[in-house]
FIBA-86279 format. One line per 3 residues: number of its first residue (from 1); their letters; for each residue x, y, z of N, C-alpha, C. Coordinates in nm, 4 decimals, padded with zeros to 6 digits. Each point is the difference from the previous one (the first is absolute). Layout:
BEGIN
NUM	a	X Y Z X Y Z X Y Z  ...
END
This chain:
BEGIN
1	xxx	00.0844 -00.1194 00.0000 -00.0844 00.1194 00.0000 00.0883 00.1248 00.0000  -00.0183 00.0857 -00.0976 00.0749 00.1249 -00.0088 -00.0640 00.1042 00.0925  00.0828 00.0656 00.0805 -00.0482 00.1015 00.0926 00.0773 00.1290 -00.0235
4	xxx	-00.0716 00.1112 -00.0089 00.0637 00.1313 -00.0017 -00.0721 00.0886 00.1006  00.0722 00.1014 00.0467 -00.0506 00.0856 00.1069 00.0142 00.1462 -00.0392  -00.0984 00.0805 00.0376 00.0073 00.1431 -00.0284 00.0111 00.0784 00.1295
7	xxx	00.0922 00.0969 00.0003 00.0198 00.0889 00.1142 -00.0155 00.1446 -00.0462  -00.0250 00.0894 00.0962 00.0068 00.1420 -00.0322 00.1243 00.0585 00.0644  00.0592 00.1033 -00.0595 00.1263 00.0532 00.0520 -00.0224 00.0811 00.1272
10	xxx	00.0763 -00.0270 00.1045 -00.0167 00.0742 00.1254 00.0568 00.1412 -00.0106  -00.0633 00.0925 00.0722 00.0456 00.1383 -00.0001 00.0622 00.0414 00.1334  -00.0395 -00.0674 00.1077 00.0459 00.0372 00.1330 00.0812 -00.1141 00.0604
13	xxx	00.0706 00.0290 00.1069 00.0768 -00.1044 00.0676 -00.0927 -00.1095 00.0525  -00.1156 00.0397 00.0504 -00.0950 -00.0991 00.0498 -00.0475 -00.0921 -00.1119  -00.0296 00.0590 -00.1163 -00.0430 -00.0806 -00.1141 00.1137 -00.0888 -00.0499
16	xxx	00.1225 00.0506 00.0033 00.1144 -00.0824 -00.0426 00.0152 -00.1213 00.0902  -00.0173 00.0209 00.1308 00.0098 -00.1128 00.0913 -00.1137 -00.0990 -00.0230  -00.1189 00.0525 -00.0306 -00.1129 -00.0878 -00.0289 00.0249 -00.0849 -00.1234
19	xxx	00.0563 00.0624 -00.1039 00.0321 -00.0758 -00.1206 00.1071 -00.1040 00.0280  00.1023 00.0379 00.0756 00.1065 -00.0952 00.0332 -00.0572 -00.1218 00.0728  -00.0871 00.0254 00.0963 -00.0597 -00.1102 00.0750 -00.0810 -00.0915 -00.0918
22	xxx	-00.0778 00.0614 -00.0906 -00.0823 -00.0788 -00.0912 00.0863 -00.0822 -00.0955  00.1040 00.0621 -00.0537 00.0861 -00.0693 -00.0963 00.0721 -00.1170 00.0663  00.0488 00.0214 00.1215 00.0708 -00.1083 00.0681 -00.0895 -00.1231 00.0176
25	xxx	-00.1272 00.0239 00.0285 -00.0917 -00.1118 00.0175 -00.0415 -00.0612 -00.1339  -00.0235 00.0845 -00.0985 -00.0517 -00.0484 -00.1275 00.1073 -00.0652 -00.0871  00.1257 00.0237 00.0295 00.1059 -00.0677 -00.0748 -00.0105 -00.1514 00.0129
28	xxx	-00.0656 -00.0454 00.1048 -00.0129 -00.1442 00.0217 -00.0819 -00.0687 -00.1078  -00.0821 00.0760 -00.0743 -00.0811 -00.0620 -00.1063 00.0764 -00.0056 -00.1316  00.1241 00.0498 -00.0005 00.0866 -00.0032 -00.1187 -00.0707 00.0554 -00.1237
31	xxx	-00.0382 00.1289 00.0029 -00.0704 00.0575 -00.1151 00.0862 00.0002 -00.1257  -00.0638 -00.0197 -00.1145 00.0716 00.0077 -00.1273 00.0530 00.1407 -00.0227  -00.0786 00.0991 00.0399 00.0448 00.1385 -00.0035 -00.0914 00.0825 00.0891
34	xxx	00.0411 00.1213 00.0290 -00.0836 00.0951 00.0727 -00.0084 00.1270 -00.0831  -00.1115 00.0709 00.0118 -00.0145 00.1261 -00.0723 -00.0189 00.1137 00.0986  00.0330 00.1205 -00.0455 -00.0071 00.1185 00.0855 -00.0784 00.1080 -00.0728
37	xxx	-00.1046 00.0504 00.0632 -00.0878 00.0984 -00.0616 00.0574 00.1403 00.0138  -00.0703 00.0960 -00.0579 00.0277 00.1401 00.0263 -00.1287 00.0774 -00.0179  -00.0024 00.1243 00.0498 -00.1230 00.0781 -00.0007 -00.0327 00.0594 -00.1347
40	xxx	-00.1152 00.0648 -00.0051 -00.0468 00.0622 -00.1238 00.1032 00.0990 -00.0521  00.0296 -00.0114 -00.1294 00.0971 00.0904 -00.0607 00.1411 -00.0200 00.0514  00.0266 -00.1172 00.0571 00.1335 -00.0267 00.0521 00.0310 00.0768 00.1272
43	xxx	-00.1041 00.0290 00.0809 00.0192 00.0853 00.1174 00.0861 -00.0639 00.1083  00.0189 -00.1300 -00.0046 00.0907 -00.0650 00.0952 00.1169 -00.0645 -00.0734  00.0367 00.0555 -00.1155 00.0972 -00.0650 -00.0868 00.1334 -00.0252 00.0681
46	xxx	00.0542 00.1014 00.0697 00.1285 -00.0195 00.0656 -00.0073 -00.1104 00.1044  -00.1134 -00.0085 00.0696 -00.0172 -00.1054 00.0986 -00.0082 -00.1367 -00.0677  -00.0588 -00.0045 -00.1192 -00.0089 -00.1260 -00.0735 00.1389 -00.0510 -00.0362
49	xxx	00.0831 00.0879 -00.0527 00.1367 -00.0391 -00.0365 00.0754 -00.0490 00.1234  -00.0150 00.0715 00.1118 00.0666 -00.0387 00.1243 -00.0467 -00.1375 00.0472  -00.1324 -00.0233 -00.0071 -00.0539 -00.1283 00.0455 00.0451 -00.1140 -00.0899
52	xxx	00.0013 00.0226 -00.1299 00.0453 -00.1028 -00.0941 00.1453 -00.0363 00.0263  00.0819 00.1015 00.0201 00.1430 -00.0255 00.0270 00.0159 -00.0801 00.1294  -00.0741 00.0354 00.1037 00.0103 -00.0698 00.1276 -00.0459 -00.1453 -00.0113
55	xxx	-00.1097 -00.0226 -00.0691 -00.0511 -00.1363 -00.0138 00.0990 -00.0884 -00.0761  00.0698 00.0585 -00.0962 00.0989 -00.0760 -00.0770 00.1271 -00.0221 00.0813  00.0536 00.1086 00.0545 00.1328 -00.0081 00.0600 -00.0018 -00.0569 00.1417
58	xxx	-00.0993 00.0338 00.0783 -00.0044 -00.0455 00.1386 -00.0716 -00.1340 00.0173  -00.0936 -00.0291 -00.0895 -00.0811 -00.1211 00.0169 00.0174 -00.1012 -00.1139  00.0730 00.0375 -00.1034 00.0254 -00.0942 -00.1086 -00.1228 -00.0366 -00.0807
61	xxx	-00.0965 00.0907 -00.0069 -00.1248 -00.0269 -00.0718 00.0038 00.0611 -00.1398  -00.0637 -00.0676 -00.0938 -00.0197 00.0547 -00.1343 -00.1099 00.1044 00.0113  00.0376 00.1276 -00.0074 -00.0947 00.1094 00.0240 -00.0357 00.0693 -00.1306
64	xxx	-00.1296 00.0211 -00.0204 -00.0509 00.0621 -00.1223 -00.0690 00.1316 00.0342  00.0531 00.1118 -00.0442 -00.0678 00.1272 00.0245 -00.1223 00.0164 -00.0898  -00.1019 00.0653 00.0526 -00.1111 00.0433 -00.0837 00.0440 00.1272 -00.0719
67	xxx	-00.0351 00.0100 -00.1267 00.0355 00.1169 -00.0796 -00.1256 00.0495 -00.0703  -00.0326 00.1270 00.0215 -00.1182 00.0599 -00.0613 00.0429 00.1072 -00.0992  -00.0795 00.0161 -00.1047 00.0294 00.1049 -00.0979 -00.0757 00.1286 00.0328
70	xxx	-00.0946 -00.0040 00.0932 -00.0861 00.1147 00.0240 00.0779 00.1162 00.0624  -00.0023 00.1127 -00.0686 00.0640 00.1205 00.0512 00.1474 00.0111 -00.0317  00.0582 -00.1024 -00.0658 00.1430 00.0024 -00.0277 00.0314 00.0264 -00.1469
73	xxx	00.1149 00.0620 -00.0239 00.0459 00.0212 -00.1372 00.0776 -00.1221 -00.0471  00.0211 -00.0103 -00.1312 00.0819 -00.1096 -00.0523 00.1407 00.0035 00.0590  00.0538 00.1199 00.0164 00.1355 00.0124 00.0546 00.0051 -00.0512 00.1431
76	xxx	-00.1005 00.0320 00.0804 -00.0028 -00.0453 00.1387 -00.0137 -00.1515 00.0089  -00.0871 -00.0551 -00.0829 -00.0193 -00.1453 00.0013 00.1242 -00.0705 -00.0519  00.0640 00.0578 -00.1030 00.1232 -00.0582 -00.0539 00.1088 -00.0037 00.1078
79	xxx	00.0132 00.1078 00.0776 00.1010 00.0052 00.1052 -00.0288 -00.1038 00.1080  -00.1276 -00.0199 00.0302 -00.0361 -00.0971 00.1029 00.0273 -00.1428 -00.0473  -00.0300 -00.0275 -00.1254 00.0304 -00.1325 -00.0563 00.1502 -00.0265 00.0080
82	xxx	00.0799 00.1019 -00.0333 00.1459 -00.0159 00.0055 00.0469 -00.0234 00.1434  -00.0618 00.0693 00.0955 00.0380 -00.0184 00.1401 -00.0314 -00.1421 00.0459  -00.1160 -00.0524 -00.0396 -00.0356 -00.1360 00.0402 00.0923 -00.1025 -00.0657
85	xxx	00.0392 00.0244 -00.1224 00.0968 -00.0904 -00.0642 00.1321 00.0008 00.0752  00.0435 00.1188 00.0413 00.1270 00.0116 00.0725 -00.0059 -00.0719 00.1345  -00.1183 -00.0064 00.0597 -00.0174 -00.0697 00.1272 -00.0061 -00.1521 -00.0168
88	xxx	-00.0073 -00.0450 -00.1236 -00.0097 -00.1433 -00.0252 -00.1420 -00.0522 -00.0021  -00.0983 00.0907 -00.0074 -00.1407 -00.0412 -00.0037 -00.0291 -00.0668 -00.1336  -00.0722 -00.1121 00.0036 -00.0354 -00.0707 -00.1234 -00.1512 -00.0123 -00.0198
91	xxx	-00.0782 00.0545 00.0912 -00.1461 -00.0110 -00.0100 -00.0629 00.1338 00.0375  -00.1011 00.0399 -00.0775 -00.0726 00.1250 00.0251 -00.1498 -00.0289 -00.0097  -00.0766 00.0641 00.0887 -00.1463 -00.0023 -00.0108 -00.0402 00.1328 -00.0627
94	xxx	-00.0449 -00.0035 -00.1251 -00.0282 00.1210 -00.0773 -00.1493 00.0337 00.0071  -00.0292 00.1208 00.0478 -00.1375 00.0421 00.0231 -00.0252 00.1380 -00.0583  -00.1250 00.0262 -00.0340 -00.0346 00.1366 -00.0373 00.0085 00.0898 00.1216
97	xxx	-00.0561 -00.0433 00.1111 -00.0004 00.0807 00.1220 -00.1113 00.1026 -00.0025  -00.0088 00.0767 00.1068 -00.1036 00.1028 00.0147 00.0642 00.1367 00.0005  -00.0692 00.0971 -00.0589 00.0486 00.1380 00.0003 -00.0267 00.0608 00.1369
100	xxx	00.1033 00.0461 00.0685 -00.0222 00.0584 00.1326 -00.0790 00.1295 -00.0090  -00.0777 00.0268 00.1024 -00.0813 00.1217 00.0001 00.0912 00.1221 -00.0075  -00.0398 00.0980 -00.0800 00.0784 00.1208 -00.0141 00.1024 -00.0040 -00.1113
103	xxx	00.0234 -00.1190 -00.0587 00.0968 -00.0094 -00.1091 -00.0730 00.0222 -00.1319  00.0462 00.0968 -00.0772 -00.0704 00.0374 -00.1222 00.0310 -00.0924 -00.1159  00.1235 -00.0499 -00.0079 00.0418 -00.0796 -00.1150 -00.0025 -00.1481 00.0318
106	xxx	-00.0503 -00.0789 -00.0945 -00.0013 -00.1450 00.0196 00.1327 -00.0629 -00.0397  00.0895 00.0795 -00.0592 00.1294 -00.0527 -00.0406 00.0059 -00.0331 -00.1474  00.1148 -00.0490 -00.0437 00.0204 -00.0289 -00.1419 -00.0672 -00.1295 -00.0447
109	xxx	-00.0177 -00.0929 00.0912 -00.0615 -00.1288 -00.0327 -00.1347 -00.0090 00.0717  -00.1029 -00.0390 -00.0747 -00.1350 00.0032 00.0570 -00.0444 -00.1344 00.0569  00.0523 -00.1092 -00.0565 -00.0537 -00.1317 00.0350 00.1134 -00.0964 00.0346
112	xxx	-00.0353 -00.1036 00.0748 00.0996 -00.1008 00.0376 00.0587 -00.0685 -00.1229  -00.0805 -00.0179 -00.1050 00.0518 -00.0626 -00.1217 00.1130 00.0835 -00.0600  -00.0137 00.1325 00.0049 00.1058 00.0878 -00.0493 00.1239 -00.0096 00.0883
115	xxx	-00.0207 -00.0159 00.1303 00.1133 -00.0153 00.0915 00.0750 -00.1301 -00.0285  -00.0728 -00.1077 -00.0230 00.0647 -00.1278 -00.0319 00.0811 00.0137 -00.1288  -00.0585 00.0624 -00.1006 00.0718 00.0220 -00.1259 00.1266 00.0810 00.0233
118	xxx	-00.0100 00.1012 00.0851 00.1142 00.0868 00.0264 00.1108 -00.0768 00.0721  -00.0367 -00.0803 00.0991 00.0989 -00.0806 00.0721 00.0716 -00.0943 -00.0962  -00.0753 -00.0636 -00.0872 00.0596 -00.0912 -00.0988 00.0931 00.0768 -00.0950
121	xxx	-00.0423 00.1170 -00.0433 00.0831 00.0778 -00.0919 00.1301 00.0439 00.0668  -00.0057 00.0279 00.1307 00.1172 00.0480 00.0728 00.0929 -00.1124 00.0447  -00.0580 -00.1173 00.0286 00.0812 -00.1036 00.0644 -00.0128 -00.1379 -00.0625
124	xxx	-00.0675 -00.0102 -00.1144 -00.0145 -00.1298 -00.0647 -00.0679 -00.1008 00.0904  00.0601 -00.1166 00.0122 -00.0576 -00.1075 00.0819 00.0633 -00.0075 00.1393  00.0674 00.1054 00.0417 00.0675 -00.0034 00.1302 -00.0982 -00.0275 00.1138
127	xxx	-00.1164 00.0650 -00.0029 -00.0957 -00.0115 00.1101 -00.1109 -00.1004 -00.0308  -00.0364 -00.0751 00.1016 -00.1252 -00.0756 -00.0005 -00.1065 00.0996 00.0444  -00.0997 00.0233 -00.0830 -00.0995 00.1039 00.0281 -00.1334 -00.0626 00.0375
130	xxx	-00.0477 00.0361 00.1184 -00.1343 -00.0368 00.0439 -00.0915 00.1206 -00.0178  -00.1259 -00.0263 -00.0344 -00.0996 00.1058 -00.0091 -00.1211 -00.0383 00.0843  -00.0921 00.0927 00.0139 -00.1196 -00.0236 00.0807 -00.1172 -00.0414 -00.0879
133	xxx	-00.0942 -00.0725 00.0602 -00.1250 -00.0310 -00.0683 -00.1128 -00.0074 00.1029  -00.1226 00.0051 -00.0488 -00.1158 00.0193 00.0868 -00.1106 -00.0997 -00.0337  -00.0039 -00.1135 00.0689 -00.1056 -00.0993 -00.0269 -00.1400 00.0567 00.0143
136	xxx	-00.0168 00.1021 00.0867 -00.1318 00.0594 00.0204 -00.0155 00.1319 -00.0759  00.0863 00.0232 -00.0971 -00.0004 00.1159 -00.0909 00.0555 00.1248 00.0699  00.0932 00.0650 -00.0674 00.0590 00.1228 00.0515 -00.1099 00.1032 00.0253
139	xxx	00.0041 00.0686 00.1139 -00.1092 00.0927 00.0327 -00.0171 00.1145 -00.0992  00.1024 00.0304 -00.0789 -00.0117 00.1086 -00.0973 -00.0255 -00.0488 -00.1421  -00.0113 -00.1324 -00.0174 -00.0252 -00.0541 -00.1343 -00.1445 00.0267 -00.0411
142	xxx	-00.0201 00.0249 -00.1274 -00.1357 00.0268 -00.0484 -00.0868 -00.1244 00.0050  00.0603 -00.1161 -00.0234 -00.0716 -00.1276 00.0111 00.1023 -00.1128 00.0062  -00.0491 -00.1221 00.0201 00.0894 -00.1141 00.0195 00.0822 -00.0311 -00.1246
145	xxx	-00.0600 00.0132 -00.1181 00.0716 -00.0300 -00.1235 00.1129 00.0996 -00.0235  -00.0264 00.1266 00.0292 00.1048 00.1012 -00.0139 00.1144 -00.0284 00.0972  -00.0342 -00.0441 00.1196 00.1028 -00.0312 00.0987 00.0873 -00.1162 -00.0462
148	xxx	-00.0618 -00.1030 -00.0581 00.0759 -00.1125 -00.0544 00.0941 00.0462 -00.1111  -00.0496 00.0895 -00.0835 00.0814 00.0515 -00.1097 00.1202 00.0779 00.0526  -00.0216 00.0812 00.1029 00.1105 00.0757 00.0594 00.1044 -00.0944 00.0589
151	xxx	-00.0473 -00.1063 00.0638 00.0930 -00.0953 00.0594 00.0829 -00.0691 -00.1086  -00.0650 -00.0451 -00.1057 00.0717 -00.0680 -00.1087 00.1053 00.0924 -00.0612  -00.0292 00.1282 -00.0050 00.0953 00.0948 -00.0561 00.1291 00.0022 00.0822
154	xxx	-00.0136 -00.0125 00.1311 00.1198 -00.0023 00.0865 00.0840 -00.1254 -00.0258  -00.0668 -00.1109 -00.0212 00.0728 -00.1238 -00.0276 00.0664 00.0081 -00.1370  -00.0732 00.0490 -00.0987 00.0556 00.0137 -00.1344 00.1189 00.0952 -00.0021
157	xxx	00.0035 00.0951 00.0946 00.1106 00.0957 00.0064 00.1269 -00.0629 00.0554  -00.0129 -00.1194 00.0620 00.1206 -00.0684 00.0465 00.0003 -00.0444 00.1449  -00.1152 00.0062 00.0686 -00.0039 -00.0456 00.1392 00.0150 -00.1517 00.0062
160	xxx	00.0673 -00.0474 00.1056 00.0238 -00.1435 00.0179 -00.1045 -00.0696 00.0855  -00.0722 00.0760 00.0789 -00.0974 -00.0603 00.0898 -00.0895 00.1071 00.0590  -00.1006 -00.0441 00.0760 -00.0957 00.0940 00.0581 -00.0354 -00.0415 00.1415
163	xxx	-00.0287 00.1008 00.0813 -00.0478 -00.0188 00.1373 -00.1378 00.0635 00.0077  -00.0957 -00.0724 00.0559 -00.1349 00.0552 00.0059 -00.0182 00.0927 00.1200  -00.0982 00.0868 -00.0129 -00.0540 00.0678 00.1171 -00.0576 -00.1070 00.0919
166	xxx	-00.0059 00.0266 00.1289 -00.0548 -00.1022 00.0901 -00.1501 -00.0175 -00.0214  -00.0496 -00.1136 00.0384 -00.1416 -00.0366 -00.0168 -00.0287 -00.1121 00.0984  -00.1285 -00.0279 00.0181 -00.0396 -00.1081 00.0911 -00.0953 -00.0988 -00.0663
169	xxx	-00.0041 00.0024 -00.1317 -00.0849 -00.0906 -00.0769 00.0877 -00.0731 -00.1009  00.0291 -00.1263 00.0269 00.0902 -00.0762 -00.0867 -00.0548 -00.0116 -00.1415  -00.1314 -00.0126 -00.0147 -00.0584 -00.0143 -00.1337 00.0299 00.1213 -00.0868
172	xxx	00.0060 00.1184 00.0605 00.0322 00.1200 -00.0766 00.1389 -00.0076 -00.0600  00.0938 -00.0538 00.0767 00.1366 -00.0177 -00.0514 00.0011 -00.0979 -00.1164  -00.0664 -00.1143 00.0163 00.0027 -00.1015 -00.1052 -00.0683 00.0503 -00.1270
175	xxx	-00.1076 00.0751 00.0157 -00.0661 00.0563 -00.1189 00.0917 00.0985 -00.0706  00.0704 00.0810 00.0766 00.0925 00.0962 -00.0597 00.1101 -00.0719 -00.0767  00.0589 -00.1012 00.0623 00.1063 -00.0747 -00.0670 -00.0515 -00.0631 -00.1286
178	xxx	-00.1183 -00.0598 00.0037 -00.0570 -00.0596 -00.1209 -00.0186 00.1061 -00.1087  -00.0453 00.1187 00.0398 -00.0255 00.1068 -00.0977 00.1279 00.0470 -00.0667  00.1086 00.0168 00.0774 00.1235 00.0486 -00.0612 00.0706 -00.1106 -00.0781
181	xxx	-00.0162 -00.1240 00.0430 00.0563 -00.1105 -00.0793 -00.0678 -00.0049 -00.1369  -00.1297 00.0265 -00.0029 -00.0726 00.0015 -00.1270 00.0502 00.1103 -00.0923  00.0621 00.1040 00.0571 00.0562 00.1090 -00.0792 00.1444 -00.0280 -00.0406
184	xxx	00.0529 -00.1150 00.0422 00.1362 -00.0357 -00.0364 00.1054 00.0358 00.1018  -00.0411 00.0444 00.1181 00.0953 00.0339 00.1059 00.0423 -00.1281 00.0710  00.1312 -00.0268 00.0034 00.0492 -00.1249 00.0585 00.0884 00.0195 00.1217
187	xxx	00.0262 00.1245 00.0412 00.0907 00.0228 00.1123 -00.0640 -00.0450 00.1311  00.0808 -00.0317 00.1016 -00.0563 -00.0353 00.1315 -00.0793 00.1160 00.0595  -00.1140 -00.0319 00.0579 -00.0837 00.0999 00.0657 -00.0136 -00.0420 00.1458
190	xxx	00.0726 00.0690 00.0861 00.0084 -00.0376 00.1408 -00.1055 00.0760 00.0801  -00.0821 -00.0700 00.0760 -00.1001 00.0702 00.0808 00.0619 00.0771 00.1145  -00.0446 00.1239 00.0168 00.0407 00.0796 00.1141 -00.0888 -00.0321 00.1190
193	xxx	00.0611 -00.0230 00.1146 -00.0721 -00.0434 00.1191 00.0127 00.1053 00.1094  -00.1137 00.0463 00.0487 -00.0007 00.0975 00.1091 -00.0480 -00.0661 00.1288  00.0896 -00.0261 00.0941 -00.0435 -00.0479 00.1313 -00.0901 00.1049 00.0658
196	xxx	-00.0881 -00.0438 00.0873 -00.0932 00.0913 00.0655 00.0365 00.0090 00.1477  00.0577 00.1119 00.0384 00.0332 00.0213 00.1406 -00.0878 00.1079 00.0616  -00.0480 00.0910 -00.0838 -00.0794 00.1127 00.0471 -00.1119 00.0238 -00.1015
199	xxx	-00.1240 -00.0274 00.0393 -00.1114 00.0073 -00.0941 -00.0245 00.1430 -00.0472  00.0097 00.0974 00.0885 -00.0218 00.1392 -00.0392 00.1023 00.0436 -00.1037  00.1254 -00.0397 00.0210 00.1049 00.0334 -00.0959 -00.0253 -00.0689 -00.1333
202	xxx	-00.0390 -00.1274 00.0038 -00.0284 -00.0728 -00.1231 -00.1126 00.0656 -00.0774  -00.1041 00.0402 00.0699 -00.1142 00.0646 -00.0665 00.0438 00.1295 -00.0674  00.0870 00.0753 00.0678 00.0491 00.1260 -00.0567 00.0854 -00.0258 -00.1238
205	xxx	00.0910 -00.0970 00.0084 00.0821 -00.0356 -00.1156 -00.0876 -00.0424 -00.1178  -00.0989 -00.0819 00.0283 -00.0833 -00.0578 -00.1054 -00.0818 00.1073 -00.0716  -00.0454 00.0992 00.0748 -00.0744 00.1098 -00.0627 00.0891 00.0783 -00.0956
208	xxx	00.1287 00.0130 00.0336 00.0919 00.0764 -00.0846 00.0399 -00.0760 -00.1260  00.0190 -00.1318 00.0119 00.0562 -00.0750 -00.1124 -00.1044 -00.0815 -00.0768  -00.1243 -00.0006 00.0457 -00.1047 -00.0704 -00.0735 -00.0079 -00.1485 00.0280
211	xxx	00.0709 -00.0495 00.1010 -00.0088 -00.1417 00.0348 -00.1303 -00.0253 00.0761  -00.0648 -00.1099 -00.0310 -00.1290 -00.0305 00.0622 00.0191 -00.0879 00.1236  -00.0624 00.0400 00.1094 -00.0091 -00.0857 00.1180 -00.1366 -00.0670 -00.0064
214	xxx	-00.0068 -00.1311 -00.0204 -00.1305 -00.0655 -00.0091 -00.0881 00.0335 00.1193  -00.1292 00.0123 -00.0239 -00.0925 00.0417 00.1051 00.0069 -00.0922 00.1205  00.0050 -00.1318 -00.0265 00.0033 -00.0947 00.1127 00.1236 00.0197 00.0855
217	xxx	00.1131 00.0327 -00.0662 00.1246 00.0194 00.0724 -00.0051 00.1285 00.0818  -00.0510 00.1063 -00.0613 -00.0108 00.1269 00.0721 -00.0903 -00.0140 00.1219  -00.1108 -00.0722 -00.0147 -00.0931 -00.0188 00.1115 00.0636 -00.0814 00.1120
220	xxx	00.0729 -00.1038 -00.0359 00.0656 -00.0824 00.1023 00.1079 00.0801 00.0728  00.0808 00.0732 -00.0755 00.1053 00.0796 00.0622 -00.0598 00.1093 00.0888  -00.1077 00.0635 -00.0481 -00.0644 00.1038 00.0782 -00.0573 -00.0514 00.1302
223	xxx	-00.0423 -00.1263 00.0001 -00.0615 -00.0583 00.1194 00.0999 -00.0179 00.1134  00.1301 -00.0031 -00.0315 00.1001 -00.0174 00.1048 00.0272 00.1292 00.0770  -00.0473 00.1120 -00.0521 00.0208 00.1264 00.0682 00.1473 00.0309 00.0179
226	xxx	00.0404 00.0258 00.1245 00.1386 00.0353 00.0295 00.0830 -00.1196 00.0464  -00.0514 -00.1208 -00.0197 00.0720 -00.1206 00.0426 00.1078 -00.0331 -00.1032  00.1176 00.0608 00.0179 00.1070 -00.0136 -00.0992 00.0475 -00.1434 -00.0138
229	xxx	00.0060 -00.0722 00.1109 00.0465 -00.1388 -00.0057 -00.0946 -00.0867 -00.0807  -00.1304 00.0204 00.0186 -00.0986 -00.0777 -00.0751 00.0058 00.0327 -00.1478  00.0203 00.1279 -00.0315 00.0118 00.0407 -00.1408 00.1214 -00.0662 -00.0636
232	xxx	00.1118 -00.0016 00.0719 00.1214 -00.0613 -00.0545 -00.0201 -00.1486 -00.0275  -00.0588 -00.0717 00.0942 -00.0193 -00.1441 -00.0172 -00.0948 -00.0295 -00.1153  -00.1130 00.0675 00.0000 -00.0996 -00.0232 -00.1044 00.0550 00.0370 -00.1376
235	xxx	00.0593 00.1182 -00.0111 00.0475 00.0461 -00.1305 00.1155 -00.0853 -00.0508  00.0857 -00.0484 00.0902 00.1095 -00.0876 -00.0430 -00.0551 -00.1283 -00.0604  -00.1038 -00.0546 00.0615 -00.0637 -00.1206 -00.0543 -00.0594 00.0273 -00.1381
238	xxx	-00.0694 00.1137 -00.0128 -00.0663 00.0339 -00.1268 00.1023 00.0209 -00.1115  00.1036 00.0774 00.0283 00.0982 00.0312 -00.1047 00.0839 -00.1236 -00.0336  00.0287 -00.0837 00.0997 00.0733 -00.1236 -00.0282 -00.0820 -00.0913 -00.0914
241	xxx	-00.1289 -00.0078 00.0229 -00.0853 -00.0820 -00.0867 -00.0019 00.0571 -00.1420  -00.0050 00.1320 -00.0118 00.0085 00.0640 -00.1312 00.1307 -00.0396 -00.0690  00.1104 00.0047 00.0722 00.1303 -00.0347 -00.0573 00.0031 -00.1454 -00.0461
244	xxx	-00.0562 -00.0893 00.0806 -00.0029 -00.1414 -00.0389 -00.0784 -00.0197 -00.1286  -00.1129 00.0689 -00.0138 -00.0804 -00.0105 -00.1227 00.0787 00.0516 -00.1205  00.0686 00.1104 00.0193 00.0764 00.0588 -00.1105 00.1116 -00.0929 -00.0449
247	xxx	00.0742 -00.0537 00.0948 00.1103 -00.0889 -00.0342 -00.0505 -00.1299 -00.0630  -00.1092 -00.0550 00.0547 -00.0566 -00.1228 -00.0560 -00.0509 00.0220 -00.1417  -00.0431 00.1247 -00.0286 -00.0516 00.0308 -00.1329 00.1054 00.0403 -00.1003
250	xxx	00.1271 00.0007 00.0415 00.1073 00.0263 -00.0946 00.0714 00.1325 00.0144  -00.0306 00.0777 00.1028 00.0733 00.1264 00.0198 00.1486 -00.0294 00.0164  00.0872 00.0773 -00.0653 00.1440 -00.0307 00.0010 00.0711 00.0369 00.1292
253	xxx	-00.0674 00.0675 00.0892 00.0610 00.0406 00.1260 -00.0907 00.0964 00.0720  00.0520 00.0642 00.1043 -00.0759 00.0950 00.0804 00.0884 00.1203 00.0294  -00.0587 00.1186 -00.0117 00.0716 00.1246 00.0293 -00.0716 00.0665 00.1172
256	xxx	00.0670 00.0097 00.1149 -00.0641 00.0504 00.1210 00.0263 00.1486 00.0200  -00.1093 00.0753 00.0189 00.0096 00.1404 00.0378 00.0152 00.0040 00.1518  00.1224 00.0074 00.0486 00.0259 -00.0198 00.1428 -00.0336 00.1206 00.0868
259	xxx	-00.0001 00.1205 -00.0589 -00.0150 00.1238 00.0768 00.1053 00.0073 00.1119  00.1151 -00.0604 -00.0280 00.1153 -00.0004 00.0918 -00.0313 -00.0682 00.1331  -00.0889 -00.0988 -00.0051 -00.0303 -00.0812 00.1179 00.0251 -00.1460 -00.0351
262	xxx	00.0597 -00.0731 00.0926 00.0314 -00.1404 -00.0268 -00.1124 -00.0941 00.0393  -00.0610 00.0238 00.1151 -00.0901 -00.0996 00.0573 -00.1183 -00.0354 -00.0904  -00.0712 00.0959 -00.0613 -00.1144 -00.0388 -00.0827 00.0377 -00.0903 -00.1175
265	xxx	00.1105 00.0306 -00.0660 00.0438 -00.0827 -00.1125 00.0453 -00.1377 00.0477  00.0762 -00.0036 00.1078 00.0465 -00.1287 00.0523 -00.1163 -00.0880 00.0442  -00.1032 00.0601 00.0589 -00.1158 -00.0784 00.0452 -00.0693 -00.0670 -00.1171
268	xxx	-00.0062 00.0685 -00.1137 -00.0628 -00.0579 -00.1199 00.0859 -00.1126 -00.0547  00.1307 00.0251 -00.0119 00.0891 -00.1037 -00.0561 00.0045 -00.1244 00.0882  -00.0056 00.0189 00.1307 -00.0019 -00.1157 00.0897 -00.1240 -00.0864 -00.0237
271	xxx	-00.1134 00.0660 -00.0254 -00.1228 -00.0739 -00.0251 00.0017 -00.0701 -00.1359  00.0603 00.0632 -00.0976 00.0079 -00.0628 -00.1330 00.0798 -00.1287 00.0065  00.1049 -00.0007 00.0788 00.0913 -00.1142 00.0043 -00.0474 -00.1128 00.0895
274	x	-00.1103 00.0201 00.0740 -00.0483 -00.1052 00.0886 -00.0547 -00.1185 -00.0797
END
């Protein structure tokens, strides 16, 4: 089973210690690689580079920075690609990203497909490029067919694989995979997995990114109120069962959105292996 983990770059000493603690525990699952996010318009870019360097040099992990084209010029993106090559990075997660509030220009590249093309033009086959996909349809897509077309464009531009937005309905993932296979897309499509540690936070994330929380799941989680231990136990069981269904149905691996916490991800993996 292929496992990858996503972290966000710490900004404070407290956050750095939290990430260190999480990484030390999660290294036990021997991830194939880890990825590091950054904020809208690259607002945490320097922290991303720092985190990637630390994960590689201090922990010996294959670290993949997220790279967005939103708000950046070709020259800025070219310099960043060169910096990652100099660091020995061989994998990038290429995203369109979101335009930060107050920024007037969207940058020289408008779409993730253009970013993938640009990375290939600048560096050939040096990088393994992952892109994003949305089994439940991107919240800004006009319709499902248009979303599929946008995704295929990223693959045709040279992406090697895809990571999905998180979801809690395995059938949605399988339908998406069937749909893109019918379009000729053959790259691995790895499901993104979001452990549930805080229901209020999950609900807020889901409203922003368009991920659906099934009604039955929301009702069950809501019924626990402030009982954090009960939420952790119940949600770990639910997400582990989702993972088992995905793997049994042919998913090539699992990509965990850790939120820089070890325990929720470890609880799911422990249940999968039972």
